C-alpha positions in Angstrom: -5.9 8.5 -3.7 -4.8 7.8 -0.5 -8.4 7.1 0.7 -8.8 4.0 -1.7 -5.2 3.3 -1.4 -6.1 2.2 2.2 -9.6 0.9 0.9 -7.6 -1.4 -1.7 -4.9 -2.3 1.2 -7.7 -3.3 3.9 -9.3 -5.1 1.3 -6.2 -7.4 0.0 -4.2 -7.9 3.6 -7.8 -7.3 5.8 -6.4 -10.2 8.7 -2.9 -8.8 8.6 -2.8 -5.1 9.0 -2.6 -4.2 12.5 -2.9 -0.7 12.1 -2.5 1.6 9.4 -2.3 5.6 9.5 -3.6 8.3 6.8 -1.5 11.5 7.5 -2.2 14.6 5.9 0.4 16.2 4.5 0.8 19.5 1.8 2.3 19.5 -2.2 0.7 16.5 -2.8 2.8 14.0 -1.0 2.1 10.5 -0.8 4.2 7.5 0.9 3.5 4.3 1.9 5.9 2.6 4.7 5.8 -0.8 6.0 7.5 -1.6 8.9 9.4 1.6 9.0 10.5 1.0 5.3 9.6 3.3 2.8 8.4 1.0 0.0 6.5 3.6 -2.2 7.0 7.7 -2.7 5.5 9.8 -5.2 7.9 12.5 -4.5 10.6 9.5 -5.5 8.5 7.8 -8.8 7.1 11.3 -9.8 3.8 9.6 -10.2 0.7 7.9 -8.9 0.9 4.5 -8.2 -0.2 2.1 -11.0 -3.3 0.2 -10.2 -2.5 -3.2 -8.2 1.1 -1.7 -7.6 0.5 -0.9 -3.8 -0.7 -4.3 -3.4 2.4 -6.1 -5.2 4.6 -4.0 -3.1 3.0 -4.6 0.1 2.4 -8.2 -0.6 6.5 -8.3 -1.2 7.4 -6.3 1.7 5.5 -8.1 4.7 5.3 -12.0 2.7 1.9 -11.9 2.7 -0.6 -12.8 0.1 -3.4 -10.5 -1.2 -7.1 -11.6 -0.7 -7.2 -11.4 -4.8 -4.1 -14.0 -5.0 -5.3 -16.5 -2.5 -6.7 -18.8 -5.0 -4.2 -18.7 -7.4 -1.2 -19.6 -4.3 
C-alpha cells in the first residue's frame, strides 16, 4: 500500500515534491503527513485510503494541481 501510494503521489506531483519518506512501522499503521500536518491516518479512518483519495488530500493541503487534472484546470 505505501509503495503504491508513493508511486501515485510522485506521478501526480512529480515537480512539486521535494522529499518523501516511507517509514516502516508495525501494526499496519499508514499515515500521510504534509508539511507537518497529518492529512490521512488509517488508524483514524479505520480503513485503507480509497483510490485517488491521497492525491486529492495532498492537492487540497498543498494547492498543487495533480498531473491528471492539469488539462482540466
